[in-house]
N, C-alpha and C positions, 0 to 999 in steps of 0.2 A: 533387549539390553538397552539401557538408557544411553543417550549420547551426552558427551561432555559439553559444558558451557562453551568451550572453544569451538567444538565441532558444530554446535547449534549456531553460534555467531557466524562461522564461515558459511554454513548453509544459507542462513538468512541473507547475508550479503551477496553471495553468488546468485542465488535464485531470484532474489529481488532485483538485482541488476539485469539479469537475463530477461525478466518480465518487462522491465523498463525498456530494454533494447528492442524487444519485440513490438511493444506499443509504438516506440519511436519509428521503427522501420515501417510499420503499417501506416502511420501518419505520413511518412515521406512518399509512400505509394499513391497517396491522394493528390500529390503535386504540391506546388508552392502554396503555402498558406501563411497568412499573417499571424503574429503572435496571438492576437485576440481571437482568431479562429482555432489555432492550434492548442493553446493552453487549456480551455475548457474541455476540449475533446480528449486530451491526454489525461486530465484529472478524472473525467468521466469514465474512461476505460480502466484506470487504476481503481476507481471506486467500485466498479462492477466486479473486478477481480477480488477486491477485499470482501465485498458482500458474498461472493461465492465461497470464499474461505470461511466466513463466519456462519454461513447458513446451517451446516450440520450441528453446530453447537446450539444455535437458536432453536432448531427443530427438536433437539433432544431435551431442552430445558422444560421444567414444569411451568415456569412463567416465562413465556417467550418474549414478552415486552420488556421485562426486567433484564433478561439475558441479553437481548439486543441492545438495550441502553448501556448496560455495563461493558459489553464488548466494544461498542462504538466509542465509549469514553476511554477505555483502555487503549484502543487503537489510535485514537486522537493524541493521547499522551505520548505514545511511542513515536508517532510522526513528528510531533513537536520536538522530542528529544533528538531525533535525527537531524532536524533543522537547526538545532542550537549552535553547532559550530559555525554555520553560515551567519546566523544572527549575531554571534559574538564578533564577527569580522566587520560589523557595521561601522562605517567611518564616523 
């Protein structure tokens, strides 16, 4: 049975935030880190998570390179749309 758009939105927000909290908690376990050390590591962890999510679709595609490029482009657009409210608050 398909889920409604509202249920999907709720799932995406909740699970995405849970994943972020787990990454942040694991980074805290490393001890005090400067932003320049923390930021690339957190982005890297999130990127590995995204790659693992995209992997089955890439593996199932007849043209893996095209599928990977399209999925990465689509994901990038979604990330940018999530950042838009913050961008819009720019002084």
